[in-house]
N, C-alpha and C positions, 0 to 999 in steps of 0.2 A: 317936547323935544329940548336938548339942550342946545344953545348956540355957543360959538366959542367966547363969547365976553361972559358964560356961566361958570368957564372953567379956567383957574389959575395955570396949575400945573399940568404937564403931558399927563395924559391916561392912558394906559394900555388897555385893551380889550380884544376878546375873541370872538370873529364875527360867525354868524352860521355856516354851515358849511353847505353853501348852494349849489357849488360845483367840484369837480374834482381837483383842480389846481387849488382850491382855497384848502380842501380838505388835506392834501400832501403837505401844503405849507402852515397847515395848522390856522389858518385864517387870523394869526396875530398883526392887529393893528394898532398906532398911538396916535390919539387925538390931541392935537396942542390947541392949547386956550388963549390967553392973554399973554404969558410966557412965552415966546418962541424959540427960546435959548435951545441948544444943542443938550441931547439928553446927558452926555458927559459931566455937563456943569450941575445937573442934579444928584448924580452918583457921589460928589465931594460934600452934599450937605447930608444927607440923609442914609448913604452909606448902602442903598438897595439895589446899586449897579457896580459890578464888576467886569473887567475887560481884559483884554490879554493884547499883545501886541506879538504877530507872527513875523518873523524875517522873512524876507521874499525868498529867499534862498531853500526854506523849506515848504512854500506852499503848494509845490507838486505832489510833493510827500504825502502831505497831509490829504490833499484831495484825493490821491490815489487809495489811501487807507480809510478814507471815506467811502471812497467807491467801493472797496470791500465790504463795507458793512450796506452797501446797497441804498447810500445818502450821494445821491448824484444829480446832473441835471435831469434825468428823466424820471428819477423820484419826485423831485420837487416840480418840474413842471410836465405832468404826465401827460404830454401832447405831443404834437409832430415837431415843433418848435425843439423841446426836449430830447425828442427822440433823434433827432437831427445834432445836436450837439454830441449826446451821447455817443454815436456813431462815429462821427467826425474825430472825438477824442480818444475813443478806445476801440473803434472797427467793431464794437459791437454793443448790443443790449444786455450782454451777460458777462459776469464777472468770472472768466473761465482762465484769467491769467492771476499769475500772483508778481507781486512788484517786489524789488529786489532794494 
């Protein structure tokens, strides 16, 4: 087995889908080795990571649009907690509303 001293830079991996939550989140994780730097620092050196900054005033609109595509609290967390968040946020588990 690998130990953290065997790994220099962070390594991404996909875990086996042992439960519904991991399956819906695609089970992607990062293992950190010797270098505990944030991922942003690696994107500058090897160009493999990109990110964008979302302005706070656009957050709700983007989340609503993702919800229309069924990417929401319940699809990512398909349990009672995800269901509870979804109902509190949208009043339902179903996308019957359109957002202006």
